[in-house]
N, C-alpha and C positions, 0 to 999 in steps of 0.2 A: 861613409855614414851620411845619411840625408839630414840636412840641418835647416831646411827652409821652413820657418814657422807657419807660413801661410798654408802650405800644403799639409803639414802635419795637423794643424788645427781643423782643417776641413774634412779630415778623413772620417770623422765620426757621425756626421749629420745625415738625416734622411733627405732624399732629393727627389723632386718631381721630374718626371720624364717629359721635357718640353719639346714640341715640334716647331721648327722654324719653316715657314712656308716657301720663302723665296730668297733669292740673292740677285745682285746686279752683276752682269757680265760685261767687262770692259775689254774692248778689242783695239789695240793700238793701231792696227792697219786702217781703221776708220777714224782715227783721231778723236775717239769718244771721251767725253769728260762731263762732269757736273760743275756748275759754277753759281755763285751767289755773292752779291756785294751787300754787306750789312748796312742798314740805314740808321741803326740806333747805336749809341755808345755801348761798349762792352760793360757787362756787370763787373768784370775785373780783367786787367791786363797782367795780373800776377798769378791768378789762381784759376785752374781749370782741369778738366778730365776729358780724355779721348778714349773711346772704346770701339773696337771693330773686330769682326771675324774676316779673315782673308784666306783665299785659296790661290796660290801662285800658279799661273799657267805657264810661265817662262822662268827659267833660271839663267843666271849670269848676265842680267841686263838691268840697267837703271830703271826703277819702277817708282814713280811718284804717287804716293797714296794721298797726301794732303799738303797744301801749301798756300801761303798768302804772302804777298810782298808788303814791305813797309811803305806807308804813304809818303813819308818825308824823304827817305833815302833811296828807296828802291831795293834795299836789302831784303833778305828773307825775314819777315816778321816771324814766320814759323814754317818749318818744313819737316815732313816725315816721309822717308822713302827707303827702298832697298837699293843697295849699290850693286856694282857689277860682280862683286865677290859674294853676293847673296847675304851680306850683313845688313843690319838695320841701322838707320841714321835718324837722329831727331835733334832739331835745333830750334832755339828761340833767340831773337836778337832785339836790341833796342834801336832807336832811330839814329844812333851814331854808328851803326853796323857792328856794334860790339856784341859778342856772344854772351847771352845770359846763361843759357843751358846748351851744351853741345855734347852729344853722345855719338861717337863716330865708329861705324863698322863693328857691330857686335861680334863677339867671339862665336856666338851661336850663329850658324849659317842656315838660312831659311830655304832649303832646297829639297825638302821632302815633298811628297805628293799627299796633300791632305789639308785640313782646315787648321789654322792658327788663330787663337784669340790674343789680340794685342791690346793692352790697357795701359794708359799713361796718365798719371795724376801728378800735377806740379803745383808748387806754392813758392814763388820766388821771394816771399817775405822771410822764408826760413834761411838760416845761415849754413846749415849742413847739407851738402849735396845729396847724400844718400836718402835723406828724408824730404828734401825739397823737390825731388823728381823721382818718383817710384814707377818703374816700368816693369810690367809683368807680361809673360807669355804663357798662355794656358794655365794661369793661376800661380805661376812660379816667378819669383823676382829675377829679372834679367840684369845682371850686375857686372858683366865682363865685357870690356870694350877696348878697341885699339887706342883710343884717346878720349878724354873727357875734359870739359871746361865748365866752370860754374862761377858766377859773379859774386858769390858769398852773400847774396840776399839783398832785399830792399831796392830792387831795380824794376822799373816798368818795362814790359816788352811792347812790341808793336802788334801783338796778336790778342784778340781779333780787332781789326780797325775798320773804319767806314769808308776808306778811300780806295781800296783795292779789292778785286774779286777773290774769293776763296775758291780754290780749285780742288776737286776730288778727282783723282786719276790723271792729273796733269800738273806741270810746273808752269805757272803763268807769271812771267816777269819780263819787264822791258819789251813788251809786245812780242815776246817769244812764248811758244807753247812747246814744252819739252817733256820727256819722260812719261809718255802716255803708258797707261797700264795695260798689261795682259793679265787679268786677275778677276776673280770673283770676290765681291764684298757683300757682307750680310750684317744686319743688326749694328749699324754704324751710328754712334752718337757722340755729341760734344756737350759737356756741361760747362757753361760759362759762369765762373765764380764759385765753383764747387770742387773741392779736393775729394774725389770719390775713391771707392775701393773696388778692386777687381771682383769681389764677391757681390757687388751690385749688379754685375752683368753676367756672371757665370758662377758655377758651383761644382764641387766634386760629387761623384756618385758615392754611395755608402762605403765602397771599398777604397775610396780616395784615389782612384786611378783615372777616371773618365771625367774630364772637365767639360761641362755642357752649358748651353745658354740658359739664362733666366728667361722667364716668360715676358712677353711684350707688355703685359699689364704691370709687371714688377718694374720694368724700365720706365714706363710712362709715369709711374709714381715718383720718379726722381725729380729733382729740381734742375732746370735747364738754363735759367738766367736769360738775359736779353738776347744774346746771340747763339744760344744753344740750339741744337736740333737733334732729331732722332729719325733715321731713315730705315724703313723696313722693306722697301722695294716689293710691295705686295702684288703689283702687276705692272704692265708697261706704262699705265697712266701715272703710277705712283713713283716712278724713278725720280729721285730728287725731292720728293715731298716730305715734309716734316710731320711725322706721325704723332709727335707730341702735341700737335694742334687738334687732335681728335678728329681726323678726317674719316668719313665714311663713304662708301661707294654703293651704287644702286643695286645691281643684280646679285652681287655676292653676299649681301647682307639680308638674311631672312627676316621677313616682317617689317622691312623698312618703310614700305608704302602702304597707305590705306585709302579708302574711299570706295564709293559704289562702282566706279568705273575701272577699278584695278585690273579686272580680267581682260580689259580691252588693250592692255599694254603688255609688251614682251620685254624681257630683260636678258641680255647676253653679255657676260663679262661686266664691263662698265657702260654698256650701251643700252639706250631706251628706244623703243619703237612702238608705234601704234598706227593701225591702218583703218580703224573703224570709227565713224561718227564724231560727235562732239563730246569731249570727255575731259575730266579733271581728276587727278590724284594728288595726295599730299603725304608728307612724311609723317610717320607715326610719332617721331620725336618732336618735341616742342623746344624751341630755342628761347631761353630766358632773356627778357629785356635787358639790354646792356651788353649782350654777348655779340661778338663779331662773328658773322656767318658769311662764308664765301661759297658760291656755286660756280663751277666751271664745267664747260662742255664744248665739244666741237659741233657747231651749228651746221650740220649737213642736211637739214630739212629746209625745203623751199615752200613749205606749207603756208597758206594764208592763216595768220593768227595762231602760230605755234609758239609757245613761250613758257617762261619760268616766272613765278611770282613769290614774293614774300607776303604772307597772308596772316592776318590776326587769327590766332588759334581758336578763339571763340566763334569764328564764323564758319568753320569748315563742316560742322555737323549737317547743315542744311544747304550746302553749296552745290549748285549745278551750273553747267555751262549753257548759255543762251546764244544760239547761232544767229538769231534774228537781231538782237541788240549788239552782238559781238562782245558780250561781256558776261558777268556772273550774275545768276539769279540767286536769291536767298540772302542778299545783303540788306541790311537795315540802314536807316539814316545813321550817319556817324561812322560807317564802315571805312576802314583805312587799309590800303594795301598798295604795293608797288609792283609793277609788272614790266617785263621786257618781252617783246614779241616781234616776230617777223611778220608785219601787218600787211604787206603788199607784195605778193609773190612776183609781180611783174618787175618791180624795181628793187626788191630785196632790201627795203629800208628797215631800220630798227626804231621802234617807238618805246619809250618808257612811260608808263602810266603812273602818275604820282597822285594818289587820291587823298584829299582831306575829308572834311565833313560833307560828303556828297551822297545823294540818293541814286537809285537805279537809273533815273532819267538823265543824269548829268555826266555820262561817260565821255561824251565828245569834248566837253569843256575841260576835262582833265587830261586829255591826250597831249603828249609832247613828242616831237619828232627829233631824234638825235641826228638825222641827216647822214647817217653812216651805215653803209651796208655791212651786215654781219654774216650773210650766207657764205659758208665755206671758211669761216674764221673760228678761232678759239675764243669763246666768250667767257668773261669772268664778271659775275654779278655779285656785288659786295653789300651787305648790310653792316654798316659801321656801328660802333658801340653807342653813338649818339643818335642813332636812327636814320642817319643819312644813307642814301643808297648811291652806289657808283657802278657804272657799267664800263667794262674794258673790252676791246676787240683786238686780239693779237697783242696784248699787253699795253695797248694805247687807250688812255682814258677818253671816252667819248661822251659821257654824260654823268652829271651829278644831280641828284634830287634832294631837296632840302626838307621835305615835310613828310617823310615816311613814318610809319608807325614805330613807336617805342614800346609797345606792349609785347607780350609773349607771342612768338611767331612760329609758323610752319613754312616749309618750302613746298610749292605746288608746281606741277607740270600739267599743261593743258593744251588743247588744240580744238580747232573746228575745221570741218571739211576734209582736206586731203591728209596724206601720210605725215607722221611725225618721225623724225630720225635724229636723235641726239646721241653722239658717241663720246666715250671717255668722260662720263658724267661723274663728277666728284663734289661732295659737300665737305667743306672744312670748317670746323668750329674753333675759333681762336685765331691768333695772328698767324703763327707758322712761319718758319724761316725756310722757304722753299727754294731749292736749287733748280736752275735751268738745265735741262737735259740737252747737251750739245752733241749732235751727230749720232744720236739715238743709242744710248746705252740701253740694253734690253734686260728684262728679268728672266730668271730661270728657276727651276725647282731643285737645282743642285745646291744643297744647303749644308750647314754644319750638323744637321740632324738627319739628313737623307742625301748621301752622296751618290750621284749617278756615275755609271761607268763612262770613261772617256779614254782617249788615247793617252798613254803615259809618256811624257817627255823624257823620263829617265829610262825608258825601255824601248827606244827606237834605234835603228842602226842600219848600216849597209854592209854588204859582204866585202867591200873594200876596207872597211874599218874606219877609214878617215873620211869617207864620202859624206858630204853635208846632207843632213835630213833635219826636219823641223816639224813642229806642230803650231797651229794658230787657231784663232776664233774660239778661245776658251778650251783648247785641246780637243776640239771637235773635228779639226782638219789635219790630216797628215800629208806632208810634202816630201815625196821621195827624192832620191838623188838622180841627177840627169844621166849619170854614167854607169851606175851600178844597181844591182838588186837592192831594194830597200824594204825594211820590215818594221812593223809597229805592232806592239802588243798593247792591250787595253789594261786599265787599272784594276778591275775587279775580276776575281775568279768566278767561274760559273759553278754554282753548287752542284753536288753530285746527286741531287734529287730536285724535282720540280720541272716546270715547263717554262721556257725562256724564248723571247723573241726580240730581235733587234734588226736594224737596217744599216747597210753600208752603201753609200752613193759613190759610184766611180766618177771622178771628176776629170780623168784624163786617160782615156783609151784602153789601158791594159791593167794586168795585175791578177791577184788571187785574193780570196777572203775566206774565212772559215774559223776553225778552232785548232789549237795545238796545246799539248801539255805544258806544264809550267817549266819543264826542263829545256824547252826549245830555246835556241839562241838567236836573238834578233840580228846578230852580226854574222850569222852562219853563211858559209859559201853556198849552201843549197837553200832554196826557198822552202817554206813550210810544207809544200807538196812532197818534198823529199823525205820528210820525217815519218817514222813509223807511227807516231802519235799525232800526225797532222792530218786534218780532214778538211779539204778546201775545194772551192769551185773556181775555175780559171776563166779568163776572158775569152778563151777559145772554145768554151762550151763544154770542156771536159772536167770531170771530178778527179781529184788526186788524193792518194794516200801511199806513203812509203815509196815515193818515186814512181809509182805506177798510175798512169792516167787512162781513163776510159770515157766514151761518149756518155753524156748525161743530159745536157740542156742546150738552150740558145747561147750564142755568143753575146757578150755585152760590151758596151763602150761608154763614151762620155755621157754623163748625166743619167745613166741607167741606175735605178734604185733596186738594190739587191737585198732581199730579205733572208733572214735566218730564223728557223724554228728548230729548237733543240729540246728534245724530250730526255732530260737527264735520268728519269726513272727507268727508261728502257734503253738508253744509249743510242738514240736515233736522231738523225739530223736531216732536214729538208732545206732547200734553197729556192728562192723565188726571184723573178725578174719583173720589175714594174707591176707587182701584185699578181703575177701569174706564176703559180707553183710549177716547177720544172719536173720533167720526167712523168708528166700526166698525173702528178699528185693533185689532190683537191684539199681545200681548207677543211672540209668536213672529215676526211680521213685522217688529216693531221691532228685535229682536235680529238678524234676518236682513238688515236694511237695506232692506227693501221700503218704498217711499215712497208707495204708492198712496193710503193713507188718512192721510197725514201732514197736519199743520196747514199747514206751509210747507216748501217745498223750494228748492234753489238759493241758500241763504243763504251769504254770504261776508263776512268782516270780523272784527274783534276785538270780542267781545261781553262784557257783564256780565249776570248775573242781576239782576232788578229787580222791584219791585212798585209799584202805584199805588193810592191810596185816593181815593174820591170825597169830597165835601164834607160828610161826616157822621161824622167821627172814625173812619174805618176802621182796622182793625188787621190785621197779618199776622204769622205766625210762620214763620221759615225753618227748614228742616231739611236740613242738608248732611252730617250724621253718620248713617250707616246704622243705628246703634243706635236712632235715633229714628224711622226710617221705619215707616209702617204699610202702604205700598204694596209691591208686588212689583217688584224691580229687574230690568229686562231683562238677559239674559245679557251679561256683559263690560262693562256700564256701570259707571262709577266714581263715587265721591264726589268733590266738588270741594274738594280740599285741596292743600297745597303738596307733599306727598309724591307724590301722583298727577300733579300738574302737572309735577313734575320728571321723572317717568317718561314723560310724554306729549310732552315737548318736547326739542329738541336744543339743548344748551348746550355751547359749545366753549371759551368764555373767561369769566373772572369779574373780571378786574382792569383797569379803565379807565386806571389810573395807569401802565400800560405804554405808553399812547398819549396821555394828556392830563394836564396839571398846571396847577393854579392856584398861581402862584408869588408869594409875598409877600416883599418885601425893602425895606430902607431904603437910600436912595441914599447914596453915599460921595463922589461927585465925582471918584473915581479909577476906573481900569479895574476891572471887577467880573465875576467868574464867577457865573452863576446855575446851580447844580448841581441837576439834576432830583431826584436821590435825596434831597436835603435839603428838597425842596418838596412831596413826596408824603407822605401820612400813613402809608404802609406801607413807604417806602423804595424803591419801584419806580422804575425809570429807563428812559430812552429817549433817542434823539438828537433834540432839538427842531429842527424844520424850518419851523415857523410860530410867530410870537410876536406877540401883541397886547398892547401896554403902555399903562397909564394911571396917571398921577400922581393919587393919591387925595387929596392935600392941596392941590393947586393946579389952576388952570383950564387946564392944558396940554392939548394935543390928544391924542386917541387915536392910537396909532402902530402900524401893521401892517407886519410884515416877513416874507418867506417865502423858501424856498430856490430857488424857480423864478426870481424876479426878482433874488435875491441879497441878501447882507448889505448893510446901510446904506441899502437902497432902501425908502423909507417911503411909505405911504398913510395917510390920516386918515379914520376912519369918520364923524367929525363934520362933514366939509366935502366940497366937490366938488373940492378941490385936486388938481392933477396930481401924479404921482409925483415925489418929491424925494429928494435924497441927504443923509444926515447921517452924516458920517464918524465921529462920536463917539456914535452911537446903538448899534444892535446890530451889532457889528463882526465877529462870527462866528456863523454859523448852520449850520455843518457840523462843529462840534466834537463829540466823543464825550461823551454824557451831560450836556451843558450848552450854554448859549448865553452869549456874552460881550458885555458892555457896555463902551463907551468912557466917557469922562468925562461925556458925556451931559447937559449942562445944558439945561434947557428941555423936560423931559418924559421922560427915560430914567433919569437917575442923579443928580439934584440932591442934594447933600449934606443929610442930615438929614430928607429927605422920604420919605413912604411910597408904595410903588408896588405894583401888581399886574401880573403878566404871565401871560396865558393862553397856554400853550404846547402844541403838538401835534406828534406824529410824523406825517410824511407818508411818501413812498415813496422818499426819497433824491433823487439828481439827476434833473432833469426828463428825460422821454423824449418823443419825437415820437409823437403820437397821430393816426391818419388815419381814425378811425371816422366822423367827420363830414365834411360837404362843405368845411369849413374845417379845415385841419390845426392842431392845438393842441400845445403843449408842456406835459406834465402830470407831476406827482408825486402819487401816490395811495396812501393807506393803506387797503387793502381790508378790514382787520379793523375799524378804527374807522369806516371808510367816510366818509372826508373826503379831498378832493383839492383841489389848487391847480393852475391852468393859465393859460397865456397864449395869446392868439390875435390875429389882425389882421382887422379888419372888412372886408367887401366891399360893404356897402350894399344887398345883396339878402338876402332871407330865407335862413337857412342853419342847418346843424346843426353841433354842436361836440362832439367826444369828451371825456368827463370822466374816464374811467379807473376808475370805481368798481366796475363789474361788477354794479351794482344801481341801481334807479331813484332818482334824487335827489328828496328832498322839499323841499330848500331850496338855492338857488343865489344867491350874492352876486356882482355884477359891477361893476367900475369902469373907466372910461376912464382910462388912465395918462398921456395926452399933454397934455390941456388942462384948465384949471380952469373948466369950463363945465357939464358934465353931472353930475347927481346919480348916486350909487350906485343900482343897481336890484336888487331882490330878488324872485326867484321863490319862492313857497311853495305847497305843495300845498293848504294851507288857504285860500289866496286863489284859486287856480286859474290856468289858462293865459290868461285874458283880461285880467288886471290885474297891476299891479306895485306894489311899495312902494319908497320911498326910504329907504336906511339912514341918511343924514345929515340927514334932515328928519323932522318930526313928522306929516307929511301922512297922511291916510287912503289906502287903496288907490286907484290910478288905473287906469281901464279904457281899454285901447287895444290893438287887434290888432297894432300895430307892436312891442310888447314881445316877446312869445313866439310870435307868429304863431298864437295860439290853439291851440298844440300842446303836449301833455304831454311831459315828458322820458321817455326809455327807459333801459334798463339800460346803454346805451352812449353815448347822446348827449342833449344838450338843444338846444332850438331857439331861435334869436333871429330877430326880425323885422327891420324896417327902421329902428327907432328909433336915432337917432344916439348915444344913451346906451349902446347895446349893440352897434351894428354899422355904424359910419360907415366909409366907404371909407378904407383905409390907416391906420386908427387902431388903436393898440395897447390891448388890454384884459387885465385879470386877472380870474379867477373863483375862487371858493371854493365847492365843491359838497359837500353832505352828504346821505347816504342813511340810512334806518333801518338799524340794526345791533344787535348785542347790547349796545352801549353808547349808542346814539343813538335818541331818540324824537323824531319830528317830528309835530306835531298842532295841534289847535285846541280851544278851549273857549269857552263863553258866559258872560259876566259877569252878575251878578244885582243889582248896585248895593245889596247888603245889607252893612251893617257891624255886627259884624266877620265875619259868617259868609258869606264868599265861597265860590265854587265850588271843588270839588276837580278838578284837571286830571290825570286818569290819564296817566302817561307809560309807555307800553307799548313794549317793544323789538321787534325783528324776530322774536324767538323766542316772543313772546307773554308775556313776563315783565315785571312792573312794574319800573321803575327808581327808585332813590333818587338824586335829582339831585345832581350835584357842580357843574354849570354849567347855567344856563338863560338864554335870551334871549327876551324876550316883546315883542309889539307889538299894540296895539289897531288893527285894520284898518278900522274903520268911522268913526273920528273922529280928529282931531288929538291926538296923545299921544306921549310919549317912548317910544323903545325902552328896555327895562330889562334889565340884566344882574345876576344874583345868582350867587353861588357858595358852595361849602361850605368854602372855606379862610378867607375873611375872617371867617366865623362858622361854626363846625363843629357848632352845635346850634340848635334852634329857640328863639327868644326873643321878646321883645315886638315887635321889629322886626329886619329883616335889612339889612345894608349893601347899597346899590345904586349902580351906575354906569349911565350913559346914553350909548349909542354915538353918538347924534346930537348930543350936547352936551358941551362941555368942562368942565362943572360938576364941582366936587369931589364926593366921595362923599356920598351921601344915604342915606335908608333907605326901605324899602318893607315892607308887611305881607305876608310870604310865609313859609310853613312848608314845609320839605322832608320828604317821607315816601314814601308810595305814590303817587308823582307829587308835585305841589305844591298846597298849599292857599292860595288867594289871599284877601287881605283888601282893604279899601278905606280910604284915608286921604287927607287933604288933600295936594295937590301931586303925588301919584304915582298916576295913574289906572291901576290894574291890575284893576279890577273894575266898571267902568261896564257898563250893560246892552248890550254890544256883543260882537262876535266878536274873539277874541284868537288869535294864532298863537304857537307856541313852537318853539324848538330846544332840546332838553335832552340833556345828556350825563350819564350816571349809572352807578351800580353795580347790577347785576341783584339783585333781592330774593332770588332763588334762585340759588345758585352752581352751577357745573358738576357738583359732587358731590352737590347736593341740600340744602346748608345754607341756613338762612334768615337773612337779614340782620336784625340787631336794629333796633328803632325808633330814629328820630333824635330 
């Protein structure tokens, strides 16, 4: 049962779909970090709030998010970081190095690929630890740790202090710089003196499943205190800037500049340039007297008299620039303004003009020389609240003027004569606690609301299995193994419709690149060129598919930029080298869809971008962001990111909990209602018509009941038992929003024992289905795409209607009459020539009598003459599952590597990855248990995940599996989920992109 009040309360509200524009990418290889030393006393050293969105690029490494030393002792005043086991750590200390708050190594392990929102609110005045420090992840309270410490309240911390720098992305202590980040950060803020709520920064979608950012305006409306800050990373100029100070930048802000000469200026990003005449422009905004205004720019212009002014707002209407006098015409007596200009291009000196009550004839008397060169420097020109103006060059104060205007002001940019060139021009209103960008943290458009495709660090490997491979630079670079074939798959699947373009840069001599289906194994002995569903271009100039190569294009080597254009509508792919399309293809014919000179045509399936390196340490750089492209994109081809995937796919539903629930309850020994709304994490509900129950504490049988056979009618997945009746089991399966248990001793409702019930909505009362040669009685949920039906065998090969309206990928069948025949399972990953037994550990068994060597269709499945499936006059039940927006049915290859098992992408029928809420897995090549995991018995990734075994009455065990973009398998003693064999799975999950385009947070 889900019991988190924050999540439950959030499930009902309407939510605006917010877009976050940018993030900051930290690369540890460059020792990148942000730093700032507060100059003002904290609003509080006991109360505060931290909030940030993070996307981890590296797992299993110490990653310092935020830290400050104590002035007095050198201890950590505050530290927030991930440890080497991917747990989260948070601490605050006093000046005696005593821990006030200490949360060590969260049970939740942050090793998924995706965005997490971390929110921490603390108030050390409070005596109870749980309320004195509230930490949430994705809107849910994080409350399980290896160890915790609390001072019991009333103790000052050393955070934030004025003596030591605050580091973002680094540990700064005792002149050491440690724990550099490999991570993306977005929407990062600190409230000094405020105990905030996670809902200040994020909110759930209407269905309560998708935690998304609040708008920037909503965050700016919060209170930040003396040393608070809000970082939005809007572009490279803004990395480290405090957006709470109401900063604006030139070119990206429509209507910012006014004046008769506006047309003579050009704007690009945050750069300003002018090449014509004498001119002046001014801000449309007026800055109220008493407001601090800061203007910053890179003074790359050596123009005579190019400068920036603070000008009285009432003067600008008639203002023009006079090249003869070197000043402004249109000023009246009493005009006041202050100006900094590069007045002499020969010596590049800076002059600050500080006017009092002067008329037009007295410019010279007002001129003051700072005697400091500013050409080539970062200038900062500040109008203080008292009207004083200050000029800085490279953060060094070079001039202070005492008599500037204190009336309402505008900012002007002007020039005479030659070119003007001001780069990275930013105006900041208010103080702002700005961090310094050290070693150049850069911005990206990879954000919590639009994730770009990258290399997946959970889905890289070598054919040796243990060969070292890695990713870096924000997962944009893949480093292969020096001794073995190395492969890397990317994070996002390519939709089965639409036009897609990306680039791969070969950084080291050899390799292959292209696409392969989701079932391809990155640890395979063969490169993707050997796969039947792999379509690649090799460094030798050949194209490859299914192990066959043929001449195609030029060879390629180090630093060659290789382009990919994939038309998913027609299944056609083209490759380019350094913007030249190969095999005589042209960009026009690619845009037109002409396939004559394509590399491959007739491709169908669900594919991922990938690369392969040969055994000499090959490296690849992926480019999925058009701002990084060097090639020309064919018309209408798109970047591979979640926004474009959302637009290219049809998504009609988002909430699987309207159809499926993992129900947890403790037995009472008395009649018990299992209310679905209490068992789903978002309060969704449905009428349960299928229930599979297992006692987690005892070796009771698995018990399956459905609406077609009726309440109390039980089958056991762990045995070949015939159908039985338990009047005290599931006594009602037709009740609204619940199912009902009787006293249920022996596996349903034993007092004091823990149970799980996997419940599904079907289609109500069974209806006759005559689609097959045998008439069946079927209840079908065509949204979930699960059906249950009964039929009577004939002894001859036959077809049976399943009611799904889509082709099943998995069908479970059991003889109801006798305890003789095993359950039989059809799975698309096994094929139509073999079957699996649900109640046994056996590998697949091949026999034409099972499925008559015939695949299911959208209306029927076929049974042969096997008595386990089709004995004369014998009654059977089936449970059929087809791929849907909530169901993925597939297979993957184990690699026998611990702990780095394969990632099994779980792609739904719309081409969207699923975050699993239920998975059932089986090794089909060797004797092994079936394994069931779900997201209710443990709702986060941890060291292990609880597991139950459909073929075995055993109590609950564990298995190494993480849920995320599919599931990541590990290997451990006793639970073989990662031997070097083929595994099949049935997965029910939440689409990673919802029907409105929201992105699901990482698990």
